C-alpha positions in Angstrom: 0.0 0.1 0.0 2.8 2.3 1.0 4.6 1.5 -2.3 1.5 2.3 -4.3 1.1 5.7 -2.5 4.8 6.6 -3.2 4.3 5.5 -6.8 1.1 7.5 -7.1 2.9 10.5 -5.6 5.9 10.3 -8.0 3.6 9.9 -11.0 1.6 12.9 -9.8 4.5 15.0 -9.4 5.9 14.0 -12.8 2.6 14.9 -14.4 2.6 18.4 -12.7 6.1 19.0 -13.7 5.5 17.9 -17.3 2.4 20.3 -17.3 4.6 23.1 -16.3 7.0 22.3 -19.1 4.3 22.0 -21.7 4.6 24.4 -24.6 2.6 27.5 -24.5 -0.6 27.8 -26.7 0.9 30.7 -28.7 4.5 31.6 -29.4 5.5 35.2 -30.6 8.8 35.4 -32.4 9.9 39.0 -31.9 13.0 40.0 -34.0 14.5 43.4 -34.2 17.8 45.1 -35.2 18.9 46.6 -31.9 21.5 44.9 -29.7 20.9 43.8 -26.2 22.1 46.9 -24.5 19.7 49.1 -26.5 16.8 50.6 -24.8 14.5 49.0 -27.6 15.6 45.7 -26.6 15.1 46.5 -22.9 11.6 47.5 -23.7 11.1 44.2 -25.6 12.1 42.3 -22.5 9.6 44.3 -20.5 6.9 43.2 -23.1 7.9 39.6 -22.8 7.9 39.7 -19.0 4.3 41.3 -19.1 2.8 39.0 -21.7 4.0 35.8 -20.1 3.1 36.8 -16.5 -0.4 37.9 -17.5 -1.2 35.2 -19.9 -0.7 32.4 -17.3 1.8 30.9 -19.6 -0.5 30.6 -22.5 1.8 33.0 -24.7 5.5 32.6 -24.9 7.6 35.6 -26.4 10.9 34.8 -27.9 13.2 37.6 -28.4 15.7 37.8 -31.4 17.8 41.0 -31.1 20.7 42.0 -33.4 19.0 41.0 -36.6 19.1 37.3 -35.7 15.9 36.8 -37.9 17.3 39.0 -40.7 17.2 42.8 -41.4 14.1 45.0 -41.0 12.7 44.2 -44.3 13.5 40.5 -44.0 11.4 40.3 -40.7 8.6 42.2 -42.2 8.3 39.8 -45.0 8.7 37.0 -42.5 5.7 38.2 -40.6 3.7 38.3 -43.7 4.8 34.8 -44.5 4.1 33.7 -40.9 7.9 32.7 -40.1 8.1 35.7 -37.6 5.5 37.5 -35.5 6.7 40.9 -34.3 9.2 43.5 -35.0 10.2 47.3 -34.6 9.9 49.2 -37.9 9.5 52.8 -39.2 9.5 54.6 -42.3 10.5 51.4 -44.2 6.6 50.8 -44.2 6.2 53.3 -46.8 7.2 50.7 -49.4 3.5 49.5 -48.8 1.8 52.4 -47.0 2.9 55.7 -48.5 1.6 57.6 -45.5 4.3 56.0 -43.4 6.8 58.3 -45.1 5.7 60.9 -42.6 7.7 59.1 -40.0 11.0 60.5 -41.3 10.2 63.7 -43.3 12.7 66.6 -42.6 11.1 69.4 -40.5 7.6 67.7 -40.3 7.7 68.3 -36.6 8.5 71.4 -34.6 9.4 69.6 -31.4 8.9 66.4 -29.3 5.4 67.7 -28.1 4.3 68.3 -31.6 5.3 64.8 -32.7 3.5 63.2 -29.7 0.4 65.3 -30.7 0.4 63.9 -34.2 1.2 60.3 -33.3 -1.5 60.1 -30.7 -4.2 61.9 -32.7 -6.1 61.5 -35.9 -3.2 61.8 -38.2 -1.4 59.1 -36.4 -4.6 56.9 -36.5 -4.8 57.5 -40.3 -1.2 56.4 -40.8 -1.7 53.4 -38.7 -5.0 52.4 -40.6 -3.1 52.5 -43.9 -0.3 50.4 -42.3 -2.8 47.7 -41.2 -4.7 47.7 -44.5 -1.6 47.6 -46.7 0.9 45.4 -44.8 -1.3 43.4 -42.6 0.9 44.4 -39.6 -0.8 45.9 -36.5 1.1 48.7 -34.6 0.9 47.8 -31.0 3.1 50.7 -29.6 5.4 53.4 -30.7 8.8 54.7 -29.7 10.0 58.2 -30.1 13.5 58.3 -31.8 16.2 60.6 -31.0 16.3 63.6 -33.5 19.0 63.6 -36.1 21.6 66.3 -35.5 24.4 67.7 -37.6 28.1 67.3 -36.6 31.0 69.4 -38.0 34.4 70.9 -37.1 33.0 74.4 -37.2 29.8 75.7 -35.5 26.9 76.0 -37.9 23.9 78.2 -36.7 22.2 79.0 -40.0 21.8 77.5 -43.5 24.2 80.1 -44.9 27.0 78.5 -42.9 26.4 75.2 -44.6 27.8 76.5 -47.8 30.1 74.0 -49.3 30.0 71.6 -46.4 30.8 68.0 -47.5 28.2 66.2 -45.7 27.6 62.4 -45.4 23.8 61.5 -45.8 22.2 58.0 -46.0 21.4 57.0 -49.6 17.9 58.5 -49.2 16.9 60.8 -52.2 14.7 63.0 -49.9 17.8 63.6 -47.5 20.2 64.2 -50.3 17.7 66.8 -52.0 16.9 68.5 -48.7 20.6 69.2 -47.6 21.4 70.2 -51.3 18.6 72.8 -51.0 20.0 74.1 -47.7 23.4 74.7 -49.2 25.5 71.7 -48.3 27.2 69.2 -50.6 25.6 66.0 -49.5 27.4 62.8 -50.3 25.5 59.4 -49.8 28.0 56.9 -48.2 27.8 53.6 -46.1 27.7 54.4 -42.4 30.7 52.1 -41.9 32.9 54.3 -43.9 32.0 57.6 -42.3 34.5 57.6 -39.5 37.5 57.3 -41.8 36.2 59.7 -44.2 35.9 62.4 -41.5 39.3 61.4 -40.2 40.9 61.9 -43.5 39.0 65.1 -44.3 37.2 63.6 -47.1 34.0 64.8 -45.4 33.4 67.9 -43.2 30.3 66.6 -41.4 27.6 64.0 -40.9 24.1 63.8 -39.5 22.7 61.2 -37.0 21.0 60.8 -33.7 23.0 61.3 -30.6 22.9 57.6 -29.9 24.8 56.8 -33.2 27.1 59.8 -32.8 28.2 58.3 -29.4 28.4 54.7 -30.5 30.5 55.5 -33.7 32.8 57.7 -31.5 32.4 60.6 -33.9 33.6 62.8 -30.9 37.1 61.8 -32.0 36.8 63.3 -35.4 34.2 66.0 -34.9 34.1 69.0 -32.6 30.5 70.3 -32.8 27.0 69.0 -32.5 24.7 71.6 -34.2 21.2 71.1 -32.9 19.4 71.1 -36.3 17.0 68.4 -35.1 16.1 68.2 -38.8 14.4 64.8 -38.6 12.1 64.0 -35.7 10.6 60.6 -36.0 9.0 57.5 -34.3 9.0 53.8 -34.8 6.3 51.2 -34.3 6.3 47.8 -32.6 4.2 45.7 -34.9 2.6 42.3 -34.9 1.2 40.4 -37.8 -2.5 40.9 -38.0 -3.1 37.2 -38.6 -1.1 36.1 -35.7 -2.9 38.7 -33.3 -6.3 37.6 -34.5 -5.6 34.0 -34.1 -5.7 34.5 -30.3 -8.8 34.7 -28.2 -9.9 38.1 -27.4 -8.7 37.9 -23.7 -5.2 37.1 -24.9 -5.2 39.8 -27.6 -6.0 42.2 -24.7 -3.0 40.7 -22.7 -0.7 41.5 -25.7 -2.2 45.0 -26.3 -2.0 46.0 -22.6 1.6 44.6 -22.3 2.5 46.8 -25.3 1.2 49.9 -23.7 3.3 49.1 -20.5 6.3 48.6 -22.8 5.7 51.9 -24.5 5.6 53.8 -21.2 8.7 52.0 -20.0 10.6 52.8 -23.3 9.6 56.4 -22.9 11.2 56.6 -19.5 14.3 55.0 -20.8 14.4 57.3 -23.9 14.3 60.5 -21.8 17.0 59.3 -19.5 19.2 58.2 -22.3 18.9 61.5 -24.3 20.1 63.3 -21.3 22.9 60.9 -20.7 24.0 61.1 -24.3 24.2 64.8 -24.4 26.3 64.9 -21.1 28.6 62.0 -22.4 29.3 63.7 -25.7 30.1 67.0 -23.8 32.4 65.2 -21.5 34.2 63.8 -24.6 35.0 67.3 -25.8 32.0 68.1 -28.2 30.2 71.4 -28.0 26.5 71.7 -28.5 25.5 74.5 -30.8 21.9 76.1 -30.7 20.9 76.8 -34.3 18.1 78.9 -36.1 15.7 75.9 -36.7 13.1 78.0 -38.3 15.7 79.3 -41.0 16.8 75.7 -41.7 13.1 74.5 -41.9 12.3 77.3 -44.3 15.1 76.6 -46.5 14.4 72.8 -46.6 10.7 73.2 -47.3 10.6 73.5 -51.1 12.8 70.3 -51.6 10.7 68.4 -49.0 7.4 69.3 -50.7 8.7 68.6 -54.1 9.7 65.0 -53.0 6.3 64.1 -51.6 3.2 62.8 -53.4 0.0 64.7 -53.4 -1.4 62.4 -50.7 1.8 62.8 -48.6 1.9 66.5 -49.2 -1.7 66.8 -47.7 -0.6 64.8 -44.7 2.4 67.1 -44.3 0.4 70.2 -44.5 -2.1 68.8 -41.9 0.8 68.1 -39.6 2.2 71.6 -40.0 -1.2 73.2 -39.3 -1.5 71.4 -35.9 
């Protein structure tokens, strides 16, 4: 009898153990480009923690940072094919949804508050609606990105002082045209080549968010950060529509609630990180220069409008009118 009781207890324990090890009902494969130290990945970890805790183990979130599932476009295609489920993406979505181009148009936004008003309002909802319709991706949350700033070895406070500046820009026609209109000599170049080009005086300047200015050690070859803030943008955390809708409504709510918690968490990290970056670059010898932002925006405007479609121009004007 005792032997039977012990055997039953062992079997019961084994069954409980095997139940706890059973696979979740749903698995979300969340791939993105940021490394594990980046605040985007820290936010993704917060999402995983919230989802798994509040779904009672019914949903497992697997994180794949540092492009483990491929680059941004690879993962988007993977979500649409069902081989991935979530990613972090921005203006690349304009390949399907033209209104998403607004996520990185020079001087579309006056400041951070203006950007928040747009993303959280009717215009943001209009952009999201087109993304869902055209890409079958559902934005769950959004993160503000650090504004792009101009670095150089001379202070630049107005567009006139850009005259002849040999400036590296990404291979984005809108960026090339905009900087040309403002008086610089933009040169598309791979990011990996920029440090050496600055070091050898092939270039006079480059433009990027503070996070990339720090991580690329541009402080070693550039003296000034000119606060042009010429591109303010945001990025979405998206999930495949099919993947989201395959879950019961109560689990969809768990995912959406976790995403909102993640968004708030990332916003705190972002604010802290922007302050840290400015201080760190100053400590490394870079001087921050206030510029005439309105003058830059005015000089850029004709090139920006010329690059936009009629649909995009209407959206740009609506943003400006807010």
